N, C-alpha and C positions, 0 to 999 in steps of 0.2 A: 504494500498500501504507498501511494506517496505522501507524501507530506501539504500537498491539500488537498488528500480525501475528509472527509469527512470525521470524525471522531464519534463513531458508536455506541462504544465503550462510557455509557456515561449515567451517574448516579441516578434510579428514576428509587421514589418513595412508594411507589402504585404498587411495586414488584412482591408476589408474597413474603419477600426473608429480607427484604430491604433489600435485596444486593443487585451490581448491577448487570444492566443488560445485558445478553448475550449480543454478539455483532453477526450483525445477519450479512449469511455471505451469497444469500441474495438478490444482495444489492450491491454487490462487486463483480467485475468480467473474469472469471477463471482463469482464464489468459491474457496476460495483459501482453503489448504491442513487442514489449522484448522480447517474448516467449516466459516468459518469466509468470507460476500460476500464484495468484497472490504469498507475495511475496514478504516474507517479515522482515523486521530493521535489520539490514545490515547485510540484508540475503544476496544487493547486489554488487556487494563491495566483500563480500568475501568471491564470487562468481569471475572475479573480473581479475584478486592478484596474482601476483605473483608468486614462481615457487618462493624465493627468500619472504614472502610476507607471509607464505605459509607456513614457513619456518618459523617466522615471529609467535605466529598465530596458536602453534602446538608446544612452542614457549612459555607462551601465556598460561596455555590451560595446564600446563606441564606441574608451571609454579601452582597452581592455586589449587592443584591436586596431590603437590606433599603440604599442606597448611591443612587437607582434609586428612589426607593417614596423620599426619600430625597428632593434630585433633582427637580422632580419636580412638589413641592410645600407641601408636605403633613407634618406629622406627623407620624410618623414610633411611636410615645407611644401613639398614644388613642388609644382606645378599638375593636376598629374594626379592625387594622390594625396590633394588638399585633403579630398575628401568622400569619397575611402573607407568611412574608418573608420564613417560614418556608415552609410553606404550600407549596406558588409558585415553589423551589425548589425542593419536589415533585413529583409536576406533571407536574416539566418539564423533567425528568428521566424519569418518565412514557412515553412522549409526546415522547421519544428517545430512545426507551428501544432498539430500531430495530436498533442502531451500536452493542449493548451486544450480541444479541440474537443467537447464532449459526445457521446457517441454515439448515446443517445435522442432527445434535442431537433434537434442539427443533421445527422444521415445517417438517423436510421433516420425518424423527423417522422409517425410515422402510416400508413406503409405499407408494414403490415405488413395482409395483407388475404384471409377467409378463401376458399378457393377447393378445387374438390375433382379436385384434380390430383396424383396419384405417382407419373409419369414424371421422368424427370430434366429440368434445370432447369441449363442452361446459358452463363454469358457470359464468352466470352475474349480473348484481345488486349485485355485492360487495362493502360492505361499508367502506368506510378509510375517515378519520379525519389524515390530516398535519399538519405540519409548511412551512409556506415560509419562506427558508431561507437568505430572502434580506427582508420582514419586521416582519421576528419571529412572524407573524396572520397567524389564521388558514386559508387551506382551507380544502374541505372536500365535498365531490360526492360519486361515483362508477365508478367500475373497473367493467369490461366485458372481461374473457379471455377465452380463445377458444384454442385448438391444437388439432393437428391428429396424433396418437398412430404411435410407430411403433417399436408394441409390447410391450410396457411398456408403465402402463397408473399409474395414479399416483390419492394415495386419495382426494376426491372431495375434502373435509375440507380444505387439505394442499393448494389446492389452494388461497384458503381469507388467509391464514395462509400464507405466501409467499407475498401478498399482501399487507397486515397490517406491514410485516416484513420491510418493505421499507416503508412505508407510516410513519413508525417512527425515521422519521429520520428531518433532514433539508431537505427541499427536495424543486424543481422546476416540474411542472407534468411536461415539458417534460422528464427529465432522467428519471421519477420513471416507466412511463411508458416499458423506454428502460429495466431496468432494474429487472425489473419482467420478460419480453417477454426473456431478453438473460440468465439471471437466469432459468429461465424451459426448456427453449435449452438444457441448457449446462447439466440440472440432466438427461433431459429423452433422452434425444436426436431425439427427435422425428421428423414427416416430415416438419412441420410446428408449429409458434408460431402465437397468433394473442392476443395483450392486445388492448384496446380500453377502457380509460381514459374521463371520463363528471365529471367537478368537480365548485364549486362555490368559489372565490378567496375570502376572505374580504380585500384584499391590494386592490383592486377592489373596493368593494362594501362599502364599513367602509369607506375609505380613499380614499386619487386623484381623479381618475376621480367620484368614485361615483355611479356607472351604478349597480343600484341593480335590480337583474334579468342576469343580464349576467351570462354567461357560458363560461368555456373554454374545447374542445373535445379535446384530442391528441392519436397519436394509432401507434402502431410499430410492423408492418409484417415481421415474418421472412421466410426464406424455405418457402415451399409452398404456402402460402395465400401469396406470389409476386404475385402470377401470379392471372389473373384478375378475373376467373370464380371463382377459388375461397374465395375470397379475398369479390368479390357480394355478395356471398352464407353466407357469415359470418355476412357478417354484414345486409343482408336481417335478418338473423334469429335474429340480435338484436333487430332488431322492430318489430319483433313478438308477440304479445298480448297474 
């Protein structure tokens, strides 16, 4: 979002818990002119930085990790932890590489094709790994994506790349589901888009309530998939083994 965009996270006194209203993604274009999708603050800087600048970023993250390790009671000079801060820094940049991914050049890359096909296209069981933005711990699972073409189809592997791009950010599952659906709708202008995500959250499994085996299912249906029969067909095809 640019500095000129309106601020939507305003304090609301009329919300049930007097909390801030959620940013309405439906009011923001899924793909911006430079190919970035819902860029966060600093996304453009990171996407354009040189190797030297990236190394400086890794150094800053490493220094911060040393502080964390010290504060939890560890000795950052012991053998097992000597290289951990830098390893973590590089891993974190990989886990969040979706911020700097250009959806037009790196994801779609001229893979939109004219095709006279108007029946449902589904790619299911796309594995995703993401980080919960509330605790910075993983959540992972599978994404199922379906769409009804409107004279244009997308290379099948690109659906997986689209899911991967949004998963490689700090996320909540509800927003991740909507982002994938809205971006695909913006790119192809199909007759309908459906996205379902089934995921397990380590913030529930390994801490807090610690309910092993629990999973979270979210969905986003756009266009024709809002019709009952179309939605039911899509969900029935997902359950077919």
